[in-house]
DOZASE-535889 format. One record per residue (C-alpha): residue number from 1; x, z, y. Coordinates in steps of 0.1 Angstrom, whole numbers. Last residue first. Example, Ala and Ser with C-alpha at 12.3 -4.5 7.8 and 13.67 -1.06 7.14 Angstrom:
<recs>
<rec><resi>2</resi><xx>137</xx><zz>71</zz><yy>-11</yy></rec>
<rec><resi>1</resi><xx>123</xx><zz>78</zz><yy>-45</yy></rec>
</recs>
This chain:
<recs>
<rec><resi>289</resi><xx>-102</xx><zz>39</zz><yy>218</yy></rec>
<rec><resi>288</resi><xx>-68</xx><zz>25</zz><yy>214</yy></rec>
<rec><resi>287</resi><xx>-59</xx><zz>15</zz><yy>177</yy></rec>
<rec><resi>286</resi><xx>-24</xx><zz>10</zz><yy>169</yy></rec>
<rec><resi>285</resi><xx>-8</xx><zz>-17</zz><yy>156</yy></rec>
<rec><resi>284</resi><xx>19</xx><zz>-22</zz><yy>176</yy></rec>
<rec><resi>283</resi><xx>4</xx><zz>-49</zz><yy>198</yy></rec>
<rec><resi>282</resi><xx>-23</xx><zz>-27</zz><yy>210</yy></rec>
<rec><resi>281</resi><xx>-57</xx><zz>-31</zz><yy>192</yy></rec>
<rec><resi>280</resi><xx>-83</xx><zz>-21</zz><yy>207</yy></rec>
<rec><resi>279</resi><xx>-90</xx><zz>-60</zz><yy>212</yy></rec>
<rec><resi>278</resi><xx>-98</xx><zz>-54</zz><yy>171</yy></rec>
<rec><resi>277</resi><xx>-121</xx><zz>-28</zz><yy>186</yy></rec>
<rec><resi>276</resi><xx>-144</xx><zz>-47</zz><yy>205</yy></rec>
<rec><resi>275</resi><xx>-142</xx><zz>-76</zz><yy>182</yy></rec>
<rec><resi>274</resi><xx>-160</xx><zz>-57</zz><yy>154</yy></rec>
<rec><resi>273</resi><xx>-189</xx><zz>-43</zz><yy>178</yy></rec>
<rec><resi>272</resi><xx>-196</xx><zz>-83</zz><yy>189</yy></rec>
<rec><resi>271</resi><xx>-193</xx><zz>-97</zz><yy>151</yy></rec>
<rec><resi>270</resi><xx>-214</xx><zz>-62</zz><yy>141</yy></rec>
<rec><resi>269</resi><xx>-237</xx><zz>-71</zz><yy>172</yy></rec>
<rec><resi>268</resi><xx>-239</xx><zz>-104</zz><yy>165</yy></rec>
<rec><resi>267</resi><xx>-255</xx><zz>-101</zz><yy>126</yy></rec>
<rec><resi>266</resi><xx>-281</xx><zz>-78</zz><yy>143</yy></rec>
<rec><resi>265</resi><xx>-281</xx><zz>-43</zz><yy>136</yy></rec>
<rec><resi>264</resi><xx>-300</xx><zz>-18</zz><yy>119</yy></rec>
<rec><resi>263</resi><xx>-290</xx><zz>20</zz><yy>115</yy></rec>
<rec><resi>262</resi><xx>-274</xx><zz>44</zz><yy>88</yy></rec>
<rec><resi>261</resi><xx>-243</xx><zz>44</zz><yy>109</yy></rec>
<rec><resi>260</resi><xx>-217</xx><zz>41</zz><yy>83</yy></rec>
<rec><resi>259</resi><xx>-239</xx><zz>16</zz><yy>70</yy></rec>
<rec><resi>258</resi><xx>-247</xx><zz>-6</zz><yy>98</yy></rec>
<rec><resi>257</resi><xx>-212</xx><zz>-15</zz><yy>109</yy></rec>
<rec><resi>256</resi><xx>-176</xx><zz>6</zz><yy>122</yy></rec>
<rec><resi>255</resi><xx>-161</xx><zz>38</zz><yy>111</yy></rec>
<rec><resi>254</resi><xx>-126</xx><zz>46</zz><yy>122</yy></rec>
<rec><resi>253</resi><xx>-94</xx><zz>61</zz><yy>105</yy></rec>
<rec><resi>252</resi><xx>-63</xx><zz>64</zz><yy>118</yy></rec>
<rec><resi>251</resi><xx>-35</xx><zz>72</zz><yy>97</yy></rec>
<rec><resi>250</resi><xx>-12</xx><zz>110</zz><yy>107</yy></rec>
<rec><resi>249</resi><xx>-11</xx><zz>107</zz><yy>68</yy></rec>
<rec><resi>248</resi><xx>-16</xx><zz>144</zz><yy>64</yy></rec>
<rec><resi>247</resi><xx>-39</xx><zz>153</zz><yy>98</yy></rec>
<rec><resi>246</resi><xx>-62</xx><zz>126</zz><yy>90</yy></rec>
<rec><resi>245</resi><xx>-67</xx><zz>109</zz><yy>127</yy></rec>
<rec><resi>244</resi><xx>-103</xx><zz>100</zz><yy>144</yy></rec>
<rec><resi>243</resi><xx>-121</xx><zz>74</zz><yy>150</yy></rec>
<rec><resi>242</resi><xx>-154</xx><zz>81</zz><yy>164</yy></rec>
<rec><resi>241</resi><xx>-187</xx><zz>72</zz><yy>159</yy></rec>
<rec><resi>240</resi><xx>-191</xx><zz>91</zz><yy>126</yy></rec>
<rec><resi>239</resi><xx>-200</xx><zz>125</zz><yy>145</yy></rec>
<rec><resi>238</resi><xx>-231</xx><zz>111</zz><yy>157</yy></rec>
<rec><resi>237</resi><xx>-245</xx><zz>109</zz><yy>126</yy></rec>
<rec><resi>236</resi><xx>-275</xx><zz>126</zz><yy>140</yy></rec>
<rec><resi>235</resi><xx>-282</xx><zz>106</zz><yy>168</yy></rec>
<rec><resi>234</resi><xx>-300</xx><zz>83</zz><yy>161</yy></rec>
<rec><resi>233</resi><xx>-325</xx><zz>106</zz><yy>150</yy></rec>
<rec><resi>232</resi><xx>-356</xx><zz>81</zz><yy>132</yy></rec>
<rec><resi>231</resi><xx>-329</xx><zz>69</zz><yy>96</yy></rec>
<rec><resi>230</resi><xx>-350</xx><zz>43</zz><yy>74</yy></rec>
<rec><resi>229</resi><xx>-323</xx><zz>19</zz><yy>71</yy></rec>
<rec><resi>228</resi><xx>-331</xx><zz>-13</zz><yy>58</yy></rec>
<rec><resi>227</resi><xx>-307</xx><zz>-26</zz><yy>27</yy></rec>
<rec><resi>226</resi><xx>-293</xx><zz>2</zz><yy>14</yy></rec>
<rec><resi>225</resi><xx>-289</xx><zz>-13</zz><yy>-19</yy></rec>
<rec><resi>224</resi><xx>-305</xx><zz>-6</zz><yy>-49</yy></rec>
<rec><resi>223</resi><xx>-340</xx><zz>24</zz><yy>-54</yy></rec>
<rec><resi>222</resi><xx>-364</xx><zz>26</zz><yy>-27</yy></rec>
<rec><resi>221</resi><xx>-386</xx><zz>-12</zz><yy>-33</yy></rec>
<rec><resi>220</resi><xx>-402</xx><zz>-34</zz><yy>-16</yy></rec>
<rec><resi>219</resi><xx>-405</xx><zz>-67</zz><yy>-25</yy></rec>
<rec><resi>218</resi><xx>-393</xx><zz>-99</zz><yy>-18</yy></rec>
<rec><resi>217</resi><xx>-403</xx><zz>-136</zz><yy>-35</yy></rec>
<rec><resi>216</resi><xx>-385</xx><zz>-162</zz><yy>-34</yy></rec>
<rec><resi>215</resi><xx>-393</xx><zz>-199</zz><yy>-35</yy></rec>
<rec><resi>214</resi><xx>-377</xx><zz>-231</zz><yy>-44</yy></rec>
<rec><resi>213</resi><xx>-379</xx><zz>-262</zz><yy>-43</yy></rec>
<rec><resi>212</resi><xx>-379</xx><zz>-303</zz><yy>-61</yy></rec>
<rec><resi>211</resi><xx>-392</xx><zz>-331</zz><yy>-48</yy></rec>
<rec><resi>210</resi><xx>-355</xx><zz>-343</zz><yy>-35</yy></rec>
<rec><resi>209</resi><xx>-347</xx><zz>-347</zz><yy>6</yy></rec>
<rec><resi>208</resi><xx>-325</xx><zz>-315</zz><yy>0</yy></rec>
<rec><resi>207</resi><xx>-302</xx><zz>-341</zz><yy>-20</yy></rec>
<rec><resi>206</resi><xx>-284</xx><zz>-341</zz><yy>10</yy></rec>
<rec><resi>205</resi><xx>-280</xx><zz>-316</zz><yy>33</yy></rec>
<rec><resi>204</resi><xx>-307</xx><zz>-327</zz><yy>63</yy></rec>
<rec><resi>203</resi><xx>-331</xx><zz>-297</zz><yy>65</yy></rec>
<rec><resi>202</resi><xx>-308</xx><zz>-271</zz><yy>58</yy></rec>
<rec><resi>201</resi><xx>-325</xx><zz>-234</zz><yy>63</yy></rec>
<rec><resi>200</resi><xx>-357</xx><zz>-251</zz><yy>53</yy></rec>
<rec><resi>199</resi><xx>-346</xx><zz>-251</zz><yy>14</yy></rec>
<rec><resi>198</resi><xx>-342</xx><zz>-215</zz><yy>11</yy></rec>
<rec><resi>197</resi><xx>-386</xx><zz>-210</zz><yy>10</yy></rec>
<rec><resi>196</resi><xx>-386</xx><zz>-168</zz><yy>15</yy></rec>
<rec><resi>195</resi><xx>-421</xx><zz>-151</zz><yy>4</yy></rec>
<rec><resi>194</resi><xx>-426</xx><zz>-122</zz><yy>22</yy></rec>
<rec><resi>193</resi><xx>-442</xx><zz>-85</zz><yy>10</yy></rec>
<rec><resi>192</resi><xx>-444</xx><zz>-86</zz><yy>-30</yy></rec>
<rec><resi>191</resi><xx>-469</xx><zz>-69</zz><yy>-47</yy></rec>
<rec><resi>190</resi><xx>-497</xx><zz>-82</zz><yy>-26</yy></rec>
<rec><resi>189</resi><xx>-522</xx><zz>-62</zz><yy>-1</yy></rec>
<rec><resi>188</resi><xx>-505</xx><zz>-83</zz><yy>28</yy></rec>
<rec><resi>187</resi><xx>-480</xx><zz>-113</zz><yy>31</yy></rec>
<rec><resi>186</resi><xx>-457</xx><zz>-128</zz><yy>55</yy></rec>
<rec><resi>185</resi><xx>-444</xx><zz>-167</zz><yy>45</yy></rec>
<rec><resi>184</resi><xx>-405</xx><zz>-170</zz><yy>54</yy></rec>
<rec><resi>183</resi><xx>-394</xx><zz>-209</zz><yy>61</yy></rec>
<rec><resi>182</resi><xx>-420</xx><zz>-227</zz><yy>63</yy></rec>
<rec><resi>181</resi><xx>-444</xx><zz>-252</zz><yy>40</yy></rec>
<rec><resi>180</resi><xx>-451</xx><zz>-236</zz><yy>17</yy></rec>
<rec><resi>179</resi><xx>-437</xx><zz>-257</zz><yy>-13</yy></rec>
<rec><resi>178</resi><xx>-419</xx><zz>-280</zz><yy>3</yy></rec>
<rec><resi>177</resi><xx>-404</xx><zz>-310</zz><yy>-15</yy></rec>
<rec><resi>176</resi><xx>-428</xx><zz>-303</zz><yy>-48</yy></rec>
<rec><resi>175</resi><xx>-428</xx><zz>-320</zz><yy>-77</yy></rec>
<rec><resi>174</resi><xx>-404</xx><zz>-289</zz><yy>-93</yy></rec>
<rec><resi>173</resi><xx>-415</xx><zz>-253</zz><yy>-80</yy></rec>
<rec><resi>172</resi><xx>-390</xx><zz>-232</zz><yy>-96</yy></rec>
<rec><resi>171</resi><xx>-395</xx><zz>-198</zz><yy>-84</yy></rec>
<rec><resi>170</resi><xx>-372</xx><zz>-169</zz><yy>-78</yy></rec>
<rec><resi>169</resi><xx>-375</xx><zz>-130</zz><yy>-77</yy></rec>
<rec><resi>168</resi><xx>-360</xx><zz>-106</zz><yy>-50</yy></rec>
<rec><resi>167</resi><xx>-354</xx><zz>-70</zz><yy>-47</yy></rec>
<rec><resi>166</resi><xx>-354</xx><zz>-52</zz><yy>-18</yy></rec>
<rec><resi>165</resi><xx>-345</xx><zz>-16</zz><yy>-5</yy></rec>
<rec><resi>164</resi><xx>-350</xx><zz>16</zz><yy>20</yy></rec>
<rec><resi>163</resi><xx>-325</xx><zz>36</zz><yy>33</yy></rec>
<rec><resi>162</resi><xx>-323</xx><zz>68</zz><yy>48</yy></rec>
<rec><resi>161</resi><xx>-343</xx><zz>86</zz><yy>18</yy></rec>
<rec><resi>160</resi><xx>-330</xx><zz>118</zz><yy>5</yy></rec>
<rec><resi>159</resi><xx>-301</xx><zz>129</zz><yy>34</yy></rec>
<rec><resi>158</resi><xx>-263</xx><zz>131</zz><yy>24</yy></rec>
<rec><resi>157</resi><xx>-267</xx><zz>112</zz><yy>-16</yy></rec>
<rec><resi>156</resi><xx>-234</xx><zz>117</zz><yy>-33</yy></rec>
<rec><resi>155</resi><xx>-201</xx><zz>105</zz><yy>-41</yy></rec>
<rec><resi>154</resi><xx>-188</xx><zz>108</zz><yy>1</yy></rec>
<rec><resi>153</resi><xx>-177</xx><zz>80</zz><yy>2</yy></rec>
<rec><resi>152</resi><xx>-206</xx><zz>60</zz><yy>-11</yy></rec>
<rec><resi>151</resi><xx>-230</xx><zz>80</zz><yy>7</yy></rec>
<rec><resi>150</resi><xx>-209</xx><zz>68</zz><yy>38</yy></rec>
<rec><resi>149</resi><xx>-221</xx><zz>35</zz><yy>31</yy></rec>
<rec><resi>148</resi><xx>-193</xx><zz>12</zz><yy>40</yy></rec>
<rec><resi>147</resi><xx>-178</xx><zz>-1</zz><yy>70</yy></rec>
<rec><resi>146</resi><xx>-147</xx><zz>17</zz><yy>73</yy></rec>
<rec><resi>145</resi><xx>-117</xx><zz>6</zz><yy>89</yy></rec>
<rec><resi>144</resi><xx>-86</xx><zz>27</zz><yy>79</yy></rec>
<rec><resi>143</resi><xx>-53</xx><zz>31</zz><yy>104</yy></rec>
<rec><resi>142</resi><xx>-19</xx><zz>20</zz><yy>107</yy></rec>
<rec><resi>141</resi><xx>10</xx><zz>23</zz><yy>78</yy></rec>
<rec><resi>140</resi><xx>-22</xx><zz>16</zz><yy>50</yy></rec>
<rec><resi>139</resi><xx>-29</xx><zz>46</zz><yy>29</yy></rec>
<rec><resi>138</resi><xx>-19</xx><zz>53</zz><yy>-9</yy></rec>
<rec><resi>137</resi><xx>-33</xx><zz>80</zz><yy>-31</yy></rec>
<rec><resi>136</resi><xx>-46</xx><zz>56</zz><yy>-57</yy></rec>
<rec><resi>135</resi><xx>-73</xx><zz>77</zz><yy>-60</yy></rec>
<rec><resi>134</resi><xx>-78</xx><zz>62</zz><yy>-30</yy></rec>
<rec><resi>133</resi><xx>-91</xx><zz>29</zz><yy>-45</yy></rec>
<rec><resi>132</resi><xx>-120</xx><zz>43</zz><yy>-73</yy></rec>
<rec><resi>131</resi><xx>-129</xx><zz>57</zz><yy>-40</yy></rec>
<rec><resi>130</resi><xx>-132</xx><zz>28</zz><yy>-20</yy></rec>
<rec><resi>129</resi><xx>-147</xx><zz>5</zz><yy>-48</yy></rec>
<rec><resi>128</resi><xx>-126</xx><zz>-16</zz><yy>-65</yy></rec>
<rec><resi>127</resi><xx>-148</xx><zz>-47</zz><yy>-82</yy></rec>
<rec><resi>126</resi><xx>-132</xx><zz>-76</zz><yy>-55</yy></rec>
<rec><resi>125</resi><xx>-99</xx><zz>-65</zz><yy>-39</yy></rec>
<rec><resi>124</resi><xx>-89</xx><zz>-88</zz><yy>-10</yy></rec>
<rec><resi>123</resi><xx>-54</xx><zz>-99</zz><yy>6</yy></rec>
<rec><resi>122</resi><xx>-54</xx><zz>-110</zz><yy>44</yy></rec>
<rec><resi>121</resi><xx>-22</xx><zz>-123</zz><yy>60</yy></rec>
<rec><resi>120</resi><xx>-23</xx><zz>-153</zz><yy>42</yy></rec>
<rec><resi>119</resi><xx>-53</xx><zz>-165</zz><yy>67</yy></rec>
<rec><resi>118</resi><xx>-84</xx><zz>-176</zz><yy>49</yy></rec>
<rec><resi>117</resi><xx>-100</xx><zz>-143</zz><yy>57</yy></rec>
<rec><resi>116</resi><xx>-133</xx><zz>-160</zz><yy>84</yy></rec>
<rec><resi>115</resi><xx>-123</xx><zz>-188</zz><yy>62</yy></rec>
<rec><resi>114</resi><xx>-142</xx><zz>-173</zz><yy>28</yy></rec>
<rec><resi>113</resi><xx>-169</xx><zz>-160</zz><yy>45</yy></rec>
<rec><resi>112</resi><xx>-181</xx><zz>-190</zz><yy>64</yy></rec>
<rec><resi>111</resi><xx>-179</xx><zz>-205</zz><yy>28</yy></rec>
<rec><resi>110</resi><xx>-198</xx><zz>-179</zz><yy>19</yy></rec>
<rec><resi>109</resi><xx>-223</xx><zz>-185</zz><yy>43</yy></rec>
<rec><resi>108</resi><xx>-227</xx><zz>-217</zz><yy>42</yy></rec>
<rec><resi>107</resi><xx>-209</xx><zz>-256</zz><yy>52</yy></rec>
<rec><resi>106</resi><xx>-236</xx><zz>-262</zz><yy>78</yy></rec>
<rec><resi>105</resi><xx>-229</xx><zz>-225</zz><yy>92</yy></rec>
<rec><resi>104</resi><xx>-273</xx><zz>-214</zz><yy>102</yy></rec>
<rec><resi>103</resi><xx>-282</xx><zz>-217</zz><yy>131</yy></rec>
<rec><resi>102</resi><xx>-293</xx><zz>-198</zz><yy>164</yy></rec>
<rec><resi>101</resi><xx>-285</xx><zz>-200</zz><yy>203</yy></rec>
<rec><resi>100</resi><xx>-304</xx><zz>-186</zz><yy>232</yy></rec>
<rec><resi>99</resi><xx>-320</xx><zz>-160</zz><yy>215</yy></rec>
<rec><resi>98</resi><xx>-355</xx><zz>-159</zz><yy>216</yy></rec>
<rec><resi>97</resi><xx>-363</xx><zz>-143</zz><yy>180</yy></rec>
<rec><resi>96</resi><xx>-385</xx><zz>-146</zz><yy>145</yy></rec>
<rec><resi>95</resi><xx>-400</xx><zz>-179</zz><yy>155</yy></rec>
<rec><resi>94</resi><xx>-438</xx><zz>-169</zz><yy>149</yy></rec>
<rec><resi>93</resi><xx>-462</xx><zz>-192</zz><yy>131</yy></rec>
<rec><resi>92</resi><xx>-499</xx><zz>-173</zz><yy>123</yy></rec>
<rec><resi>91</resi><xx>-516</xx><zz>-174</zz><yy>92</yy></rec>
<rec><resi>90</resi><xx>-527</xx><zz>-136</zz><yy>96</yy></rec>
<rec><resi>89</resi><xx>-508</xx><zz>-131</zz><yy>72</yy></rec>
<rec><resi>88</resi><xx>-481</xx><zz>-140</zz><yy>89</yy></rec>
<rec><resi>87</resi><xx>-456</xx><zz>-170</zz><yy>90</yy></rec>
<rec><resi>86</resi><xx>-424</xx><zz>-170</zz><yy>97</yy></rec>
<rec><resi>85</resi><xx>-402</xx><zz>-190</zz><yy>111</yy></rec>
<rec><resi>84</resi><xx>-365</xx><zz>-192</zz><yy>114</yy></rec>
<rec><resi>83</resi><xx>-347</xx><zz>-213</zz><yy>138</yy></rec>
<rec><resi>82</resi><xx>-322</xx><zz>-237</zz><yy>129</yy></rec>
<rec><resi>81</resi><xx>-295</xx><zz>-256</zz><yy>152</yy></rec>
<rec><resi>80</resi><xx>-266</xx><zz>-259</zz><yy>127</yy></rec>
<rec><resi>79</resi><xx>-238</xx><zz>-240</zz><yy>129</yy></rec>
<rec><resi>78</resi><xx>-204</xx><zz>-251</zz><yy>130</yy></rec>
<rec><resi>77</resi><xx>-178</xx><zz>-228</zz><yy>109</yy></rec>
<rec><resi>76</resi><xx>-155</xx><zz>-201</zz><yy>124</yy></rec>
<rec><resi>75</resi><xx>-145</xx><zz>-212</zz><yy>157</yy></rec>
<rec><resi>74</resi><xx>-183</xx><zz>-212</zz><yy>160</yy></rec>
<rec><resi>73</resi><xx>-182</xx><zz>-176</zz><yy>147</yy></rec>
<rec><resi>72</resi><xx>-162</xx><zz>-173</zz><yy>180</yy></rec>
<rec><resi>71</resi><xx>-183</xx><zz>-199</zz><yy>206</yy></rec>
<rec><resi>70</resi><xx>-217</xx><zz>-181</zz><yy>196</yy></rec>
<rec><resi>69</resi><xx>-195</xx><zz>-145</zz><yy>201</yy></rec>
<rec><resi>68</resi><xx>-186</xx><zz>-158</zz><yy>238</yy></rec>
<rec><resi>67</resi><xx>-221</xx><zz>-171</zz><yy>246</yy></rec>
<rec><resi>66</resi><xx>-236</xx><zz>-144</zz><yy>242</yy></rec>
<rec><resi>65</resi><xx>-276</xx><zz>-147</zz><yy>238</yy></rec>
<rec><resi>64</resi><xx>-273</xx><zz>-145</zz><yy>201</yy></rec>
<rec><resi>63</resi><xx>-290</xx><zz>-155</zz><yy>162</yy></rec>
<rec><resi>62</resi><xx>-275</xx><zz>-160</zz><yy>132</yy></rec>
<rec><resi>61</resi><xx>-299</xx><zz>-165</zz><yy>103</yy></rec>
<rec><resi>60</resi><xx>-297</xx><zz>-141</zz><yy>74</yy></rec>
<rec><resi>59</resi><xx>-323</xx><zz>-149</zz><yy>47</yy></rec>
<rec><resi>58</resi><xx>-329</xx><zz>-120</zz><yy>20</yy></rec>
<rec><resi>57</resi><xx>-299</xx><zz>-101</zz><yy>-1</yy></rec>
<rec><resi>56</resi><xx>-289</xx><zz>-134</zz><yy>-30</yy></rec>
<rec><resi>55</resi><xx>-293</xx><zz>-166</zz><yy>3</yy></rec>
<rec><resi>54</resi><xx>-297</xx><zz>-192</zz><yy>-15</yy></rec>
<rec><resi>53</resi><xx>-279</xx><zz>-228</zz><yy>-14</yy></rec>
<rec><resi>52</resi><xx>-305</xx><zz>-254</zz><yy>-30</yy></rec>
<rec><resi>51</resi><xx>-287</xx><zz>-271</zz><yy>-61</yy></rec>
<rec><resi>50</resi><xx>-319</xx><zz>-274</zz><yy>-82</yy></rec>
<rec><resi>49</resi><xx>-294</xx><zz>-251</zz><yy>-105</yy></rec>
<rec><resi>48</resi><xx>-295</xx><zz>-228</zz><yy>-71</yy></rec>
<rec><resi>47</resi><xx>-259</xx><zz>-225</zz><yy>-59</yy></rec>
<rec><resi>46</resi><xx>-254</xx><zz>-186</zz><yy>-45</yy></rec>
<rec><resi>45</resi><xx>-253</xx><zz>-170</zz><yy>-12</yy></rec>
<rec><resi>44</resi><xx>-238</xx><zz>-135</zz><yy>4</yy></rec>
<rec><resi>43</resi><xx>-252</xx><zz>-126</zz><yy>41</yy></rec>
<rec><resi>42</resi><xx>-255</xx><zz>-90</zz><yy>23</yy></rec>
<rec><resi>41</resi><xx>-215</xx><zz>-87</zz><yy>19</yy></rec>
<rec><resi>40</resi><xx>-204</xx><zz>-118</zz><yy>27</yy></rec>
<rec><resi>39</resi><xx>-172</xx><zz>-110</zz><yy>-3</yy></rec>
<rec><resi>38</resi><xx>-183</xx><zz>-114</zz><yy>-44</yy></rec>
<rec><resi>37</resi><xx>-175</xx><zz>-91</zz><yy>-69</yy></rec>
<rec><resi>36</resi><xx>-193</xx><zz>-58</zz><yy>-52</yy></rec>
<rec><resi>35</resi><xx>-171</xx><zz>-32</zz><yy>-43</yy></rec>
<rec><resi>34</resi><xx>-149</xx><zz>-46</zz><yy>-16</yy></rec>
<rec><resi>33</resi><xx>-115</xx><zz>-37</zz><yy>-6</yy></rec>
<rec><resi>32</resi><xx>-102</xx><zz>-54</zz><yy>19</yy></rec>
<rec><resi>31</resi><xx>-62</xx><zz>-50</zz><yy>28</yy></rec>
<rec><resi>30</resi><xx>-46</xx><zz>-61</zz><yy>60</yy></rec>
<rec><resi>29</resi><xx>-11</xx><zz>-73</zz><yy>78</yy></rec>
<rec><resi>28</resi><xx>-10</xx><zz>-73</zz><yy>110</yy></rec>
<rec><resi>27</resi><xx>-3</xx><zz>-105</zz><yy>126</yy></rec>
<rec><resi>26</resi><xx>-19</xx><zz>-90</zz><yy>161</yy></rec>
<rec><resi>25</resi><xx>-39</xx><zz>-124</zz><yy>163</yy></rec>
<rec><resi>24</resi><xx>-48</xx><zz>-138</zz><yy>136</yy></rec>
<rec><resi>23</resi><xx>-44</xx><zz>-111</zz><yy>109</yy></rec>
<rec><resi>22</resi><xx>-64</xx><zz>-83</zz><yy>130</yy></rec>
<rec><resi>21</resi><xx>-90</xx><zz>-108</zz><yy>141</yy></rec>
<rec><resi>20</resi><xx>-96</xx><zz>-124</zz><yy>111</yy></rec>
<rec><resi>19</resi><xx>-96</xx><zz>-89</zz><yy>91</yy></rec>
<rec><resi>18</resi><xx>-119</xx><zz>-72</zz><yy>122</yy></rec>
<rec><resi>17</resi><xx>-142</xx><zz>-104</zz><yy>113</yy></rec>
<rec><resi>16</resi><xx>-141</xx><zz>-95</zz><yy>76</yy></rec>
<rec><resi>15</resi><xx>-150</xx><zz>-60</zz><yy>76</yy></rec>
<rec><resi>14</resi><xx>-179</xx><zz>-64</zz><yy>101</yy></rec>
<rec><resi>13</resi><xx>-193</xx><zz>-93</zz><yy>85</yy></rec>
<rec><resi>12</resi><xx>-190</xx><zz>-78</zz><yy>50</yy></rec>
<rec><resi>11</resi><xx>-160</xx><zz>-74</zz><yy>30</yy></rec>
<rec><resi>10</resi><xx>-163</xx><zz>-39</zz><yy>29</yy></rec>
<rec><resi>9</resi><xx>-135</xx><zz>-12</zz><yy>34</yy></rec>
<rec><resi>8</resi><xx>-103</xx><zz>-23</zz><yy>59</yy></rec>
<rec><resi>7</resi><xx>-71</xx><zz>-12</zz><yy>49</yy></rec>
<rec><resi>6</resi><xx>-47</xx><zz>-12</zz><yy>79</yy></rec>
<rec><resi>5</resi><xx>-8</xx><zz>-25</zz><yy>79</yy></rec>
<rec><resi>4</resi><xx>-1</xx><zz>-32</zz><yy>46</yy></rec>
<rec><resi>3</resi><xx>34</xx><zz>-36</zz><yy>25</yy></rec>
<rec><resi>2</resi><xx>32</xx><zz>-3</zz><yy>21</yy></rec>
<rec><resi>1</resi><xx>2</xx><zz>-5</zz><yy>-2</yy></rec>
</recs>
């Protein structure tokens, strides 16, 4: 571990943006540890047998009114102009937001994340939790940036009922160019809360014009991945919003992203916070917050 300047816990949006900035701008070595067997966090996708790219954890459209953030993500990958539309249970159509810019990475979210961490100064260990890695007793030279769930770090529940999760079921629909006509349809009085048709995210992709599609049924769950924070007292976990120094190792630890703060944030906020924190690392590698 002495070969690394920073350890980043979690290969989601916050962690990967931090890694990209530290490696590209500061030329420091970074190790990312990720407990899943893939990177990209909740944005991760797969290619279905129909050739349609679909999200593993529900749709994630990037949108922002911050030109700096929009230019940054487009530096990593060009985005299309997709805007997420929702047909609610009253058959009323809504656009999910009114930000100036919106879209999906043209080459998909997986490619976007692979490009974020493509610098030779970045290494990634998948299938590696924070607790598993820390049993090795090794720390980086300058700092640990923790973007994961605090309950994973603690090894136990901190407060019951913090998170709402979801499950997803894929259905094939051959003979249909589109099955429901909209990217998302919300339901009431069903055993699922919404259905998603990911074909709409990339209307101009070759092959997407064929008469086959998939929809994804989304159900709420109290078990599984932490998707939606239920914490209403935003001051409950304020002790985690500042870096602190490990007195034994002298290494700075900082918490970043949605999970350590038990909150829901938009993707552009996650990117902005990561860019802000990375800008406060001085040329010697130390965080000045």
